[in-house]
N, C-alpha and C positions, 0 to 999 in steps of 0.2 A: 787309387785313392786309399784303398784299404791298407796298403803297406805303409803309406805316409801317416795314417792315423795311428797305426800300431807303433810306428817309430816315435811319434809324438808322445804317446802314453808311456812308452818305455823311458824316454828321455825325461819326462816329468817325474816318473817314479825314481829315477836315479838322482834327480835334483832334490827330491825329498830326502833320500838317503844322505846326500851331501849335507843338507841342512841339519839332519839328525847327528851326523858325525861331527859337525862343527860345535853343536851344543854339548855333545859328549866330550869332545876335546876340551872345551872351555871348563866343563865341570871337573874333569880330571886334572887340569892345570891348577884349578882352584884348590883341589884336595892335595895336590903335590905328589900323587902316586906315579912314579916314573914308569912303571910297567904299563899302567893304564894309559898314560900319555903316549907311550910308544905304540900301543895297540890301537888307540883311537886315531893316531896320526897315520898309521898304516891303512886303517880302514878308510879314512878320508882319501888317501892317495889311490887306493884300489877303486873307489867310487869314480874318481876322475878317469882312471884307466878304462873302466867299463863304459864310460860316456864317450870316449874318443871315436869308436866305430859308429855310434849312433849319430854323432855330429857330422862325421865324415860322410855318412850315407845321406844325410839330409842335404849337405852341400852339393854332393854329386847329383842328387835328384833335382835340385833347383837349377844347377848348371845345365842338365839335360833338358829341362823344361824350357829354359831360355834359348838353348841351341835349337830346339825343335821349332819354337815360335819364330826365331830368326830365319830358319830354313824355310818355313811356310811363307814368311814375308818375301823372301828372295824368290820363291817359286811364283808367288802372286805377281811380283814385279815383272818377272820374265814373261809370264803369261800375258800381262798387259802390253808388253813391248811387242809381242808376236801379233797381237790383234791390231 
């Protein structure tokens, strides 16, 4: 549970970075500074790149939880058949 909570906080932090990068990108587009637009666009892309492993880990954890509950259900059904 502790690792899942840590993962959730990290993902939330990166989501805030994404929101910040979007506002920064909008401000630089409004000002028309091409170098700042490029920098903020790269920062936004980097935020998404850093989020990929967190999202993948969350999906793997949920699949493992589903697999273990299905395995438990199967074991319970087999136990019931033996009795």
